[in-house]
N, C-alpha and C positions, 0 to 999 in steps of 0.2 A: 912343943910337945910332939914326940915322934910316935907314929902309928906302928904297933908291933907286927901287923900283918896287912897285906894288900888283897882286896877282893879281885878275883880273875874269873873269866868265863872259860870253861873247858869243854871241848868236844871229845867224846869217847866213842870209838867205833870198834865193835866186836869183830875180830878177824874170823871167828868160827861161824856165826850165824848172820852177820851183817847188821845187827841192830845198832842204832845210833842213839846216843844220849847227849844232852847239853845240860851242863851243871854249872853252878857257881861254886868256886872253891876259894881257899885262902892260900896265899903264897907266904910261907914261913921259912926263913933260913934257906932260901933257894929251892924249896920243895913245895909242890902243890898238894894240898889236902882237901879232898872232896867228901870223904866218907863212903865213896863208891867201893863196894866189895866184890860183886860178881854180876854177870849178865843174867838175863832171864833164862838162857840156855845152860846155866851153871858154870860157864867159863869164868875162871878167876885169873888167868895169866896172859892170854893172847889179845891184847888191845892196842889200838893206835890212839894215842892221847895227844891232843893238840890244844895249845893255849891260845886264846884270842885276846888281842890287845884292844 
């Protein structure tokens, strides 16, 4: 039985205000999905995203 997705830990760092988030996400078809939309400072685009193994 094959698992359709893999759980991964993701660190997100906002490049605008410096806020950091650690989330669990799913790796599906080579892309990570966390449900994260925007930072507390309303930034939606400028992030550093790092996957932890």
